[in-house]
KEMI-930159 format. One record per residue (C-alpha): x, y, z. Coordinates in pm, whole numbers, plus 50000, padded with zeros to 5 digits. Layout:
+-------+-------+-------+
!    c1 !    c2 !    c3 !
+-------+-------+-------+
!     X !     Y !     Z !
...
+-------+-------+-------+
***
This chain:
+-------+-------+-------+
!    c1 !    c2 !    c3 !
+-------+-------+-------+
! 54588 ! 22103 ! 15992 !
! 54586 ! 22461 ! 16107 !
! 54359 ! 22364 ! 16398 !
! 54614 ! 22107 ! 16518 !
! 54896 ! 22358 ! 16487 !
! 54692 ! 22614 ! 16684 !
! 54623 ! 22357 ! 16959 !
! 54993 ! 22266 ! 16980 !
! 55083 ! 22639 ! 16996 !
! 54826 ! 22700 ! 17273 !
! 54947 ! 22407 ! 17485 !
! 55309 ! 22516 ! 17437 !
! 55231 ! 22874 ! 17545 !
! 55038 ! 22749 ! 17846 !
! 55325 ! 22520 ! 17947 !
! 55582 ! 22798 ! 17914 !
! 55358 ! 23033 ! 18108 !
! 55336 ! 22792 ! 18398 !
! 55706 ! 22712 ! 18377 !
! 55801 ! 23081 ! 18394 !
! 55555 ! 23180 ! 18670 !
! 55264 ! 23314 ! 18464 !
! 54909 ! 23179 ! 18485 !
! 54735 ! 23057 ! 18170 !
! 54412 ! 23228 ! 18290 !
! 54603 ! 23550 ! 18345 !
! 54554 ! 23534 ! 18724 !
! 54822 ! 23672 ! 18951 !
! 54983 ! 23507 ! 19253 !
! 54790 ! 23754 ! 19467 !
! 54463 ! 23620 ! 19328 !
! 54551 ! 23271 ! 19451 !
! 54670 ! 23402 ! 19788 !
! 54345 ! 23592 ! 19845 !
! 54143 ! 23290 ! 19732 !
! 54335 ! 23074 ! 19977 !
! 54248 ! 23316 ! 20259 !
! 53881 ! 23296 ! 20176 !
! 53900 ! 22917 ! 20158 !
! 54086 ! 22902 ! 20489 !
! 53821 ! 23113 ! 20664 !
! 53561 ! 22884 ! 20516 !
! 53736 ! 22576 ! 20658 !
! 53814 ! 22452 ! 20307 !
! 54170 ! 22365 ! 20409 !
! 54268 ! 22130 ! 20127 !
! 54142 ! 22379 ! 19867 !
! 54336 ! 22653 ! 20042 !
! 54650 ! 22446 ! 20028 !
! 54607 ! 22393 ! 19653 !
! 54563 ! 22770 ! 19606 !
! 54871 ! 22842 ! 19813 !
! 55078 ! 22597 ! 19615 !
! 54972 ! 22776 ! 19297 !
! 55050 ! 23112 ! 19461 !
! 55405 ! 22996 ! 19545 !
! 55450 ! 22857 ! 19193 !
! 55378 ! 23202 ! 19057 !
! 55564 ! 23395 ! 19329 !
! 55819 ! 23184 ! 19520 !
! 55898 ! 23493 ! 19737 !
! 55552 ! 23502 ! 19900 !
! 55647 ! 23421 ! 20258 !
! 55291 ! 23512 ! 20362 !
! 55163 ! 23220 ! 20156 !
! 55419 ! 22988 ! 20315 !
! 55306 ! 23106 ! 20662 !
! 54940 ! 23039 ! 20586 !
! 55033 ! 22700 ! 20447 !
! 55217 ! 22624 ! 20774 !
! 54914 ! 22730 ! 20981 !
! 54696 ! 22494 ! 20780 !
! 54941 ! 22204 ! 20823 !
! 54950 ! 22278 ! 21196 !
! 54572 ! 22263 ! 21214 !
! 54578 ! 21934 ! 21024 !
! 54835 ! 21801 ! 21274 !
! 55094 ! 21768 ! 21003 !
! 55365 ! 21927 ! 21209 !
! 55669 ! 21832 ! 21000 !
! 55511 ! 21988 ! 20695 !
! 55433 ! 22292 ! 20901 !
! 55802 ! 22317 ! 20994 !
! 55902 ! 22285 ! 20626 !
! 55664 ! 22566 ! 20527 !
! 55783 ! 22797 ! 20804 !
! 56145 ! 22729 ! 20703 !
! 56053 ! 22834 ! 20346 !
! 55904 ! 23155 ! 20494 !
! 56208 ! 23238 ! 20706 !
! 56433 ! 23159 ! 20412 !
! 56255 ! 23437 ! 20227 !
! 56218 ! 23676 ! 20520 !
! 56414 ! 23591 ! 20832 !
! 56290 ! 23890 ! 21037 !
! 55961 ! 23735 ! 21154 !
! 55965 ! 23692 ! 21533 !
! 55629 ! 23512 ! 21552 !
! 55731 ! 23264 ! 21287 !
! 56053 ! 23180 ! 21467 !
! 55850 ! 23143 ! 21786 !
! 55614 ! 22893 ! 21613 !
! 55912 ! 22705 ! 21476 !
! 56046 ! 22686 ! 21831 !
! 55719 ! 22539 ! 21949 !
! 55713 ! 22281 ! 21670 !
! 56071 ! 22176 ! 21725 !
! 56007 ! 22150 ! 22099 !
! 55713 ! 21915 ! 22022 !
! 55964 ! 21689 ! 21852 !
! 56209 ! 21727 ! 22147 !
! 56455 ! 21907 ! 21921 !
! 56559 ! 22144 ! 22201 !
! 56864 ! 22289 ! 22030 !
! 56663 ! 22387 ! 21725 !
! 56385 ! 22518 ! 21947 !
! 56642 ! 22724 ! 22140 !
! 56777 ! 22866 ! 21816 !
! 56440 ! 22984 ! 21694 !
! 56319 ! 23119 ! 22029 !
! 56646 ! 23307 ! 22060 !
! 56608 ! 23447 ! 21710 !
! 56254 ! 23560 ! 21797 !
! 56377 ! 23771 ! 22091 !
! 56668 ! 23902 ! 21883 !
! 56417 ! 24034 ! 21628 !
! 56162 ! 24141 ! 21887 !
! 56318 ! 24191 ! 22235 !
! 55969 ! 24231 ! 22387 !
! 55839 ! 23897 ! 22258 !
! 55686 ! 23774 ! 22586 !
! 55607 ! 23416 ! 22485 !
! 55950 ! 23356 ! 22337 !
! 56120 ! 23474 ! 22654 !
! 55888 ! 23247 ! 22859 !
! 55967 ! 22948 ! 22640 !
! 56336 ! 23015 ! 22680 !
! 56293 ! 22977 ! 23057 !
! 56206 ! 22612 ! 23006 !
! 56464 ! 22549 ! 22731 !
! 56747 ! 22706 ! 22932 !
! 56668 ! 22484 ! 23228 !
! 56680 ! 22185 ! 22996 !
! 57022 ! 22305 ! 22878 !
! 57143 ! 22334 ! 23239 !
! 57172 ! 22711 ! 23219 !
! 56970 ! 22835 ! 23519 !
! 57124 ! 23185 ! 23503 !
! 56992 ! 23235 ! 23149 !
! 56658 ! 23088 ! 23255 !
! 56639 ! 23337 ! 23540 !
! 56712 ! 23628 ! 23303 !
! 56436 ! 23522 ! 23066 !
! 56194 ! 23475 ! 23355 !
! 56267 ! 23822 ! 23488 !
! 56226 ! 23971 ! 23138 !
! 55909 ! 23768 ! 23072 !
! 55763 ! 23866 ! 23407 !
! 55840 ! 24236 ! 23357 !
! 55692 ! 24239 ! 23009 !
! 55397 ! 24030 ! 23125 !
! 55316 ! 24268 ! 23407 !
! 55308 ! 24555 ! 23160 !
! 55088 ! 24363 ! 22917 !
! 54859 ! 24171 ! 23152 !
! 54875 ! 24364 ! 23480 !
! 54529 ! 24521 ! 23430 !
! 54381 ! 24177 ! 23352 !
! 54539 ! 24039 ! 23672 !
! 54378 ! 24317 ! 23870 !
! 54037 ! 24254 ! 23709 !
! 54067 ! 23883 ! 23787 !
! 54145 ! 23956 ! 24154 !
! 53849 ! 24196 ! 24178 !
! 53617 ! 23937 ! 24021 !
! 53736 ! 23679 ! 24273 !
! 53674 ! 23915 ! 24568 !
! 53325 ! 23983 ! 24431 !
! 53249 ! 23611 ! 24432 !
! 53255 ! 23572 ! 24052 !
! 53487 ! 23272 ! 24049 !
! 53394 ! 23171 ! 23696 !
! 53478 ! 23517 ! 23564 !
! 53795 ! 23529 ! 23772 !
! 53908 ! 23193 ! 23639 !
! 53851 ! 23305 ! 23281 !
! 54049 ! 23625 ! 23340 !
! 54338 ! 23439 ! 23504 !
! 54341 ! 23210 ! 23202 !
! 54374 ! 23511 ! 22977 !
! 54660 ! 23643 ! 23191 !
! 54842 ! 23312 ! 23151 !
! 54786 ! 23307 ! 22774 !
! 54913 ! 23662 ! 22742 !
! 55200 ! 23643 ! 22994 !
! 55303 ! 23289 ! 23085 !
! 55557 ! 23401 ! 23347 !
! 55287 ! 23555 ! 23576 !
! 55325 ! 23297 ! 23852 !
! 55052 ! 23448 ! 24071 !
! 54790 ! 23383 ! 23803 !
! 54854 ! 23007 ! 23818 !
! 54831 ! 22996 ! 24200 !
! 54517 ! 23210 ! 24197 !
! 54362 ! 22970 ! 23947 !
! 54476 ! 22675 ! 24161 !
! 54306 ! 22832 ! 24467 !
! 53980 ! 22889 ! 24280 !
! 53958 ! 22528 ! 24166 !
! 54076 ! 22394 ! 24503 !
! 53799 ! 22576 ! 24687 !
! 53547 ! 22443 ! 24438 !
! 53673 ! 22090 ! 24500 !
! 53783 ! 22066 ! 24137 !
! 54117 ! 21903 ! 24214 !
! 54184 ! 21795 ! 23854 !
! 54178 ! 22151 ! 23728 !
! 54368 ! 22268 ! 24035 !
! 54645 ! 22023 ! 23939 !
! 54626 ! 22127 ! 23575 !
! 54689 ! 22488 ! 23670 !
! 55008 ! 22397 ! 23856 !
! 55119 ! 22157 ! 23582 !
! 55100 ! 22450 ! 23342 !
! 55315 ! 22652 ! 23578 !
! 55591 ! 22391 ! 23612 !
! 55590 ! 22347 ! 23233 !
! 55672 ! 22719 ! 23198 !
! 55894 ! 22741 ! 23510 !
! 56040 ! 22398 ! 23584 !
! 56221 ! 22512 ! 23898 !
! 55915 ! 22620 ! 24098 !
! 55961 ! 22429 ! 24424 !
! 55633 ! 22525 ! 24586 !
! 55428 ! 22419 ! 24281 !
! 55588 ! 22073 ! 24282 !
! 55520 ! 22036 ! 24654 !
! 55153 ! 22129 ! 24606 !
! 55126 ! 21891 ! 24310 !
! 55266 ! 21608 ! 24517 !
! 55005 ! 21674 ! 24780 !
! 54721 ! 21681 ! 24526 !
! 54824 ! 21360 ! 24349 !
! 54867 ! 21175 ! 24675 !
! 54573 ! 21298 ! 24878 !
! 54297 ! 21379 ! 24627 !
! 54069 ! 21169 ! 24413 !
! 54168 ! 21241 ! 24054 !
! 54087 ! 21069 ! 23726 !
! 54327 ! 20793 ! 23628 !
! 54486 ! 20487 ! 23785 !
! 54596 ! 20539 ! 24143 !
! 54933 ! 20380 ! 24079 !
! 55008 ! 20647 ! 23812 !
! 54891 ! 20925 ! 24042 !
! 55118 ! 20797 ! 24320 !
! 55410 ! 20778 ! 24076 !
! 55342 ! 21138 ! 23974 !
! 55317 ! 21242 ! 24343 !
! 55658 ! 21087 ! 24417 !
! 55807 ! 21250 ! 24105 !
! 55679 ! 21592 ! 24211 !
! 55803 ! 21556 ! 24569 !
! 56142 ! 21445 ! 24442 !
! 56159 ! 21739 ! 24201 !
! 56084 ! 21980 ! 24490 !
! 56360 ! 21815 ! 24693 !
! 56600 ! 21833 ! 24399 !
! 56532 ! 22208 ! 24368 !
! 56576 ! 22258 ! 24741 !
! 56767 ! 21990 ! 24936 !
! 56645 ! 22153 ! 25259 !
! 56282 ! 22079 ! 25176 !
! 56207 ! 21818 ! 25442 !
! 55831 ! 21842 ! 25366 !
! 55904 ! 21685 ! 25027 !
! 56099 ! 21401 ! 25195 !
! 55814 ! 21336 ! 25437 !
! 55567 ! 21342 ! 25147 !
! 55765 ! 21079 ! 24965 !
! 55779 ! 20874 ! 25288 !
! 55398 ! 20898 ! 25320 !
! 55340 ! 20772 ! 24962 !
! 55583 ! 20484 ! 25004 !
! 55428 ! 20393 ! 25338 !
! 55080 ! 20392 ! 25183 !
! 55182 ! 20161 ! 24895 !
! 55364 ! 19922 ! 25124 !
! 55727 ! 20010 ! 25045 !
! 55826 ! 20017 ! 25407 !
! 56205 ! 20034 ! 25371 !
! 56183 ! 20326 ! 25124 !
! 55933 ! 20499 ! 25351 !
! 56158 ! 20465 ! 25651 !
! 56466 ! 20591 ! 25462 !
! 56287 ! 20906 ! 25336 !
! 56126 ! 20972 ! 25673 !
! 56462 ! 20956 ! 25848 !
! 56613 ! 21182 ! 25586 !
! 56331 ! 21431 ! 25622 !
! 56349 ! 21437 ! 25999 !
! 56729 ! 21487 ! 25990 !
! 56692 ! 21776 ! 25747 !
! 56411 ! 21928 ! 25958 !
! 56629 ! 21915 ! 26267 !
! 56922 ! 22073 ! 26087 !
! 56706 ! 22349 ! 25935 !
! 56538 ! 22429 ! 26268 !
! 56878 ! 22453 ! 26445 !
! 57001 ! 22687 ! 26171 !
! 56693 ! 22905 ! 26211 !
! 56738 ! 22919 ! 26588 !
! 57099 ! 23031 ! 26545 !
! 57002 ! 23303 ! 26299 !
! 56731 ! 23434 ! 26532 !
+-------+-------+-------+
***
């Protein structure tokens, strides 16, 4: 009978220990957090999640554990759970610029632009020199029809980016001049990762791939640029030319649709861009839409005439 009473007592103590945040084995929350870190580094993601859950049971204030949990969910492509974990983290400690930035990225993935804007903005409030948050706000502010704010964030992102990645940009240019295009491309890629507002890095990468005849990667470089800076007229014009005139993977009809969309975006940004109008006319002419081709050609020629007359008067 005493054995039964002892067993009941032990189970009761263990239950109360778990209920009140203690571990029956006497292990601390820190033990489970460190174990989760080891498991994470060893790619034992599900085991790491279990350890982190135990860590948070014992210490619900461990925002570091919530962050690691969110990283694991992101790697497992469980983005909504990653959001939930990051929100737990910011609920404990709101002054984490990188966590707000990651929340912005995740909300942007789900097209929740207002929530993305809120978290990117919070990131730069906490850390005014947060380059990537400023660069993400360029895109979000354009989507919110606030070009003035987008311009401010671009200028800030560019200034911070030049300070952080200027030496890398110089090394990339030197590698290119020395004929090391592979090394130059890798360095330009690092510049873009570090400072997404460095427009010249995208165009330099585009030129490297164009000269190699790698038109798919040339287009990819400019697509990355217009993702960061959606009002870059020249990039859209170049993209229209690539999608229309080059042999790229994918169905031709989709490439032509993308070419037209890029030309139209360049024209939307600058209604004086007659080259974009003539590019649209060329695509429509090629696919047999004669009336559309004629309309865009006439529009382009009229704009060209007006622009040239204006230039002549100014000179």
